[in-house]
C-alpha positions as CSV (number, residue, x, y, z in Angstrom):
1,M,-5.8,-17.4,0.1
2,S,-9.3,-18.3,-1.1
3,T,-10.1,-20.7,-3.9
4,H,-11.7,-18.3,-6.3
5,D,-14.9,-19.6,-7.9
6,N,-14.5,-18.4,-11.5
7,R,-18.0,-19.5,-12.4
8,A,-19.5,-17.2,-9.8
9,G,-17.2,-14.3,-10.8
10,R,-17.0,-12.9,-7.3
11,I,-13.7,-11.4,-6.2
12,N,-13.2,-11.1,-2.4
13,C,-11.2,-8.1,-1.2
14,V,-10.1,-7.3,2.3
15,L,-9.6,-3.5,2.9
16,I,-7.7,-2.6,6.0
17,A,-7.9,1.1,6.8
18,G,-7.0,2.4,10.3
19,G,-4.4,4.1,12.4
20,M,-3.2,7.5,13.5
21,W,-2.4,11.0,12.2
22,H,-4.3,10.4,8.9
23,D,-7.8,11.1,7.5
24,I,-8.6,7.4,7.5
25,D,-12.3,8.2,6.8
26,F,-11.4,10.0,3.6
27,A,-8.9,7.3,2.4
28,R,-11.3,4.5,3.2
29,L,-14.2,6.1,1.3
30,E,-12.0,6.9,-1.8
31,L,-10.7,3.3,-1.9
32,L,-14.1,1.8,-1.5
33,K,-15.4,4.0,-4.4
34,L,-12.5,2.7,-6.6
35,L,-13.1,-0.9,-5.6
36,A,-16.8,-0.5,-6.4
37,E,-15.9,0.4,-10.1
38,D,-15.6,-3.4,-10.7
39,E,-19.0,-5.0,-9.9
40,R,-17.3,-8.4,-9.2
41,I,-15.4,-7.1,-6.2
42,R,-17.0,-7.5,-2.7
43,V,-15.2,-5.9,0.2
44,R,-14.8,-6.6,3.9
45,V,-13.4,-3.6,5.8
46,F,-11.3,-3.8,9.0
47,E,-9.2,-1.4,11.1
48,D,-6.4,-3.9,11.8
49,Y,-4.9,-7.2,10.5
50,E,-6.3,-9.5,13.1
51,N,-9.3,-11.1,11.3
52,L,-7.3,-14.1,10.2
53,Q,-10.3,-15.9,8.7
54,A,-11.1,-12.9,6.5
55,L,-7.4,-12.8,5.3
56,E,-7.6,-16.5,4.5
57,E,-10.7,-16.0,2.4
58,A,-9.4,-12.9,0.5
59,D,-8.5,-12.9,-3.1
60,F,-6.5,-9.7,-2.6
61,I,-5.7,-7.2,0.1
62,V,-5.6,-3.4,0.1
63,S,-4.2,-1.6,3.1
64,Y,-4.0,2.1,4.2
65,T,-2.8,2.1,7.7
66,C,-0.4,4.0,10.0
67,N,0.9,2.6,13.3
68,V,-1.2,-0.5,13.0
69,V,1.1,-3.2,14.2
70,P,0.0,-6.8,13.4
71,S,0.3,-9.5,16.1
72,L,2.9,-12.1,15.4
73,V,0.2,-14.5,14.5
74,A,-1.2,-12.0,12.0
75,Q,2.3,-11.3,10.6
76,E,2.8,-15.0,10.0
77,A,-0.7,-15.3,8.4
78,L,0.0,-12.4,6.0
79,K,3.4,-13.7,5.0
80,A,2.0,-17.2,4.4
81,W,-1.0,-15.8,2.4
82,V,1.3,-13.9,0.1
83,E,3.7,-16.8,-0.3
84,R,0.8,-19.0,-1.5
85,G,0.1,-16.6,-4.3
86,G,-1.7,-13.6,-2.8
87,R,-1.5,-10.1,-4.0
88,W,-1.4,-7.2,-1.6
89,Y,-1.7,-3.6,-2.6
90,A,-0.2,-1.6,0.3
91,L,-0.5,2.2,0.5
92,H,1.3,5.0,2.1
93,G,1.7,4.4,5.9
94,T,1.2,0.7,5.9
95,N,4.9,0.1,6.7
96,S,5.0,2.8,9.4
97,I,5.6,1.9,13.1
98,I,6.3,5.3,14.8
99,R,6.7,6.1,18.4
100,L,7.7,9.3,20.3
101,M,10.9,8.3,22.1
102,S,12.4,9.6,25.3
103,S,14.8,11.7,23.3
104,G,11.8,13.8,22.1
105,L,12.3,12.6,18.6
106,Y,10.2,10.1,16.6
107,G,11.7,6.6,16.3
108,T,10.6,3.6,14.3
109,P,11.1,0.5,16.5
110,D,11.6,-2.9,14.8
111,W,8.4,-4.4,16.4
112,A,7.1,-6.3,13.4
113,P,9.9,-7.8,11.4
114,L,7.9,-10.3,9.4
115,F,5.4,-7.6,8.5
116,V,7.9,-5.2,7.0
117,E,10.0,-8.0,5.4
118,T,6.8,-9.1,3.6
119,L,6.1,-5.6,2.5
120,G,9.6,-5.1,1.4
121,S,10.2,-1.9,3.3
122,M,10.0,-0.1,6.6
123,F,9.4,3.6,7.1
124,R,12.2,5.4,8.9
125,S,11.5,9.1,8.4
126,H,10.4,11.8,6.0
127,P,11.4,15.4,5.4
128,P,8.7,18.1,5.9
129,I,5.8,17.9,3.5
130,A,6.9,19.9,0.4
131,P,6.7,19.5,-3.4
132,Y,9.1,17.0,-4.9
133,T,9.4,15.3,-8.3
134,V,8.4,11.7,-8.7
135,S,10.4,10.1,-11.5
136,V,9.6,7.0,-13.7
137,A,12.3,4.4,-12.9
138,D,10.9,1.7,-15.3
139,P,8.8,3.4,-18.1
140,E,8.2,0.1,-19.8
141,H,6.4,-1.5,-16.8
142,P,2.6,-1.8,-17.5
143,L,1.8,-0.2,-14.1
144,V,3.5,3.1,-15.1
145,Q,3.4,2.9,-18.9
146,G,2.6,6.3,-20.3
147,I,3.1,8.2,-17.0
148,E,5.4,11.2,-17.1
149,P,7.4,12.5,-14.2
150,F,5.2,14.6,-11.9
151,E,5.4,16.8,-8.9
152,S,3.6,15.9,-5.7
153,T,3.3,17.7,-2.4
154,D,3.4,14.7,0.0
155,E,5.5,12.9,2.5
156,L,8.6,11.6,0.8
157,Y,9.2,8.3,2.5
158,L,12.8,7.4,3.5
159,M,12.8,3.7,4.2
160,R,14.8,0.6,5.0
161,T,14.2,-2.0,2.2
162,Y,14.2,-5.8,2.2
163,G,14.9,-8.2,-0.6
164,D,14.8,-7.4,-4.3
165,L,12.3,-4.6,-5.2
166,H,11.2,-3.8,-8.7
167,V,11.0,0.0,-8.5
168,M,8.8,1.7,-11.0
169,L,8.6,5.2,-9.5
170,D,11.2,6.9,-7.3
171,A,12.3,10.3,-6.0
172,E,15.6,11.9,-5.3
173,F,16.5,13.2,-1.8
174,G,19.4,13.9,0.5
175,G,19.5,16.0,3.6
176,K,17.6,16.4,6.9
177,A,14.4,14.7,8.1
178,E,14.0,16.8,11.2
179,G,12.0,15.4,14.1
180,F,13.1,11.8,13.5
181,E,15.9,9.8,15.1
182,E,17.1,8.9,11.6
183,D,17.4,12.5,10.5
184,E,20.5,12.5,8.2
185,W,20.1,11.0,4.8
186,E,22.8,10.8,2.1
187,H,21.8,11.9,-1.4
188,G,20.1,9.1,-3.3
189,R,17.0,7.7,-5.0
190,H,14.1,6.4,-2.9
191,P,11.4,4.0,-4.0
192,V,7.9,5.5,-4.4
193,F,6.1,2.6,-6.2
194,Y,7.5,-0.9,-6.3
195,T,6.7,-4.6,-6.4
196,H,8.2,-7.2,-4.1
197,K,7.9,-10.9,-4.8
198,V,7.3,-13.2,-1.8
199,G,7.1,-16.8,-2.7
200,E,4.4,-17.3,-5.3
201,G,2.8,-14.0,-4.5
202,E,3.6,-10.3,-4.6
203,V,3.2,-7.0,-2.8
204,L,2.7,-3.7,-4.6
205,Y,3.6,-0.7,-2.5
206,L,2.8,3.0,-3.2
207,T,4.2,5.5,-0.7
208,L,2.2,8.5,-1.9
209,G,-1.2,9.4,-0.4
210,H,-0.8,11.3,2.8
211,C,-4.1,12.9,4.0
212,R,-5.2,14.7,7.2
213,H,-8.3,16.4,8.5
214,H,-8.7,18.9,11.3
215,H,-9.1,16.3,14.1
216,D,-6.5,13.7,13.1
217,M,-3.6,14.9,15.2
218,Q,-5.4,14.4,18.6
219,P,-4.2,14.0,21.3
220,L,-1.0,15.7,20.2
221,L,-3.0,18.7,18.8
222,D,-6.6,19.4,19.4
223,Y,-7.1,21.0,15.9
224,W,-5.0,20.8,12.8
225,P,-5.5,24.0,10.9
226,T,-5.6,22.6,7.3
227,I,-7.2,19.8,5.4
228,D,-4.4,18.0,3.6
229,R,-5.0,15.9,0.5
230,C,-1.5,15.8,-1.0
231,A,-1.3,13.2,-3.8
232,W,-5.1,12.6,-3.6
233,D,-5.5,15.9,-5.4
234,L,-3.6,14.5,-8.5
235,P,-5.4,12.6,-11.3
236,V,-2.2,10.5,-11.7
237,F,-2.5,9.2,-8.2
238,Y,-6.0,7.8,-9.0
239,T,-4.5,6.3,-12.2
240,L,-1.9,4.5,-10.0
241,L,-4.7,3.4,-7.6
242,R,-6.8,2.0,-10.4
243,R,-3.9,0.2,-12.0
244,G,-2.9,-1.3,-8.7
245,I,-6.4,-2.7,-8.2
246,K,-6.3,-4.1,-11.7
247,W,-2.9,-5.7,-11.0
248,A,-4.3,-7.2,-7.8
249,I,-7.1,-9.0,-9.6
250,E,-5.1,-10.1,-12.6
251,P,-4.6,-13.7,-11.3
252,M,-8.4,-14.1,-10.9
253,D,-9.0,-12.6,-14.4
254,A,-6.4,-15.1,-15.9
255,A,-8.1,-18.0,-14.1
256,T,-11.5,-16.9,-15.4
257,A,-10.2,-16.7,-18.9
258,T,-8.6,-20.2,-18.6
259,A,-11.8,-21.7,-17.2
260,M,-13.9,-20.1,-20.0
261,A,-11.5,-21.5,-22.7
262,K,-11.7,-24.9,-21.1
263,A,-15.5,-24.7,-21.0
264,K,-15.7,-23.7,-24.6
265,A,-13.3,-26.5,-25.6
266,A,-15.4,-29.1,-23.7
267,A,-18.5,-27.8,-25.4
268,G,-16.9,-28.0,-28.8
269,V,-17.2,-24.2,-29.4
């Protein structure tokens, strides 16, 4: 994790946007526009997690990926970076490692254990995209304060979780997730928006945000008939994205405030 220069005011972000079956171009552009709302944030953009020097120099990380599996070296670097106090805002398919198995069903092999343990979850399956209600599990938390339950037409992530998660939004589901090896799910509540502490740092994960354009299912399908925006069509989703970015830079803002107070005290102001 970088040593942030509070006097300069610059905040270094690494945005990782890449992978399969999603409109990565759309998500990347939307996230860059949101990051640009704070003039202090400067962004380096990558398709995978392998630029270890960039990770080391980052003040915070934002990721929107699907089927992007970090090398073991990158997994170790990401975990160490968070443990030292880093904040990582992980979106939608970041925790997804999906392969078409010999059974003809989609499986989620355990190929990146450090990666998913750091994130706090691993995607296992989802039911067909359909409207579902997102509930507020902790209405007092600043990240969701004032947000009411809402309906989203999106992928409802069914996941294996790791460690203690502070769940702020969740959804109720039980039943079939057809097409996946793990296709039977008992009725229960499933995290949608949570934080996961790792050492001195923390991961914030938001499972909403599926998007797909006409050409994003190749080579499985030459042409996808619709343009899917899912939660991206909802103002509340952008509220969650903006709040997540603000959460990610809170440590830098706190350090800047402390440095300013010390400077004023030294100057006798």
